[in-house]
N, C-alpha and C positions, 0 to 999 in steps of 0.2 A: 798662217797666213801668206808669205808672201808666193810661198804654191801656189797655191789658190789665186793670187794674182795675177801670177803668169798663166795658166791655165785659163784666166778669165779672159787674158790677151790672145790668148793663141785663139779661143773660140770666137773672140770679133773679128779676128783677120780672116777667120775663116768662114764666116758669115759674109763679111764686106769681099773677101775675094769672089765667093759663087757669087756674089748679087752683081758683081761690077763683069763679069764672064757673063751673066746673064743678060747685061745692057750693052754689052762693047762684045761679044761672041769672038769670032777671029780678028776684028780689028780695034788694035789694041791701042791706049794710050785716047782715048776717041776719036781713032783716024775718021771713021765714017759718022760720027754722033753730030747731031742737029743744034751745034751749039756755035758760038763763035770764037777765032783763035786768035792768037797774037802768033805773029811767026820769027816776026824780028825786033829787036832792040835789046838794050839791057837785061828787061828781065827775063827775056828767053836764056842770055848767057846766065844768070842764077841757077836756072833750072836745067843747064846741061845740055842745053840747045832745042830741047822740048818743048812745044808750042805750049803756051798759056792758052789752057781753054774752059770757057764758061764753063763744062761740065765740071772740070776741075775743081775753078777757083769755088763752085757756090758745093762741091761734096767737100771740100778739105773745109769752108766755114763751116758746115752742119757736124762734122765729125769732133772737131775745136771745140764747139759748141755742146756738145754731146759728153765730149772726155768730162769736161768742166761742168757737167749737172751736180756733183758733188760738194760743191760750193753753196749748193743752196741750201745742205745740212750742217756744213762744217763750216767749221772759222778759215779764213784762206791766210796760210803762211806759202813760204820761200821754199820747206821741204814741201806741202801738200802741192805746189805749185810743180814743183822737179817732178813729183810722181806723176804727177795727173800729164803731163808735156812727154816726160819717158815713155807711160804708157800709151800717148798715143805715136809720137815715134817709131817706137815697137811695134805697133801695132800694125801699122802704114807700111814697112819695112817687110813685115812678115806676110802682110795683104799681097804687096807687089811681090813675091815669091812663090805665094800657093797662087794668086793668079795663074800663073804660068804650069804648077802641077797639075792644077782639074779642070784646066779648059781642054778641052778635047781637040784645037784647032792646034796646040801649043804641044806640052807633055812636058816634062824635066829634061828630055833629049834633046828638046829645041831651047832648054835654057843657057845659052851658049855664047858668045862673041860671036857676030858679025850674022847671028840669025833675029835679033831684035834691034831693030831700028832706033827703037828712042832708050832705047841702052847700050849711047855706041862707046863708054870708056869702061876698061871692066882692070881691076888686078885680079889676074887669078880666074877664079874658077864662079866670081860673081859680079855685077856693077861696081864700080868704085864706091857710090853712095855707100854701100851697104857697110863696108870697115868702119868708114867713120860714123854711122850710123849706129853700128852694134855698140862704137866707143862711148859715146854720146849719151846712149841709152841707157848702159850697163853703169854710166857716171851717173845719170838722173833718178836713177832707179834707187840706187845706192844711198844718193845724200836726201833722197825721200823716204827712205825706209822707215823711218819714225816718226812720219806723218798719220800711221793707221796704227 
């Protein structure tokens, strides 16, 4: 069951990455998208200095809502919530990486420090938040594993 769950997470991340590539093209982080932006303030500090965009706010709300669709068919529990949040966080982290892998304007060779303005803090070969998310995702998926 968990293998299928993880495979579905990867599939959804891939679809989302390909969708975002169509929307953003070479201008990642919705840099040229016709949406509002918050560039300063405490909220921007929470995102590692990346602007808050209308595109990302509404995409995030949409994805969180869709990930919680199983709650229409199953009773809510902390374990199920952990599983769903773990799925969401794992999916968006994978999507971020796959965006670079499949984006013809970047490619895997450009996935490094200094090449991506919106990823300005790196720990080794990946942005710093990847390491944090990996730990959180593994813990949440482990905690929620008995929910399905």
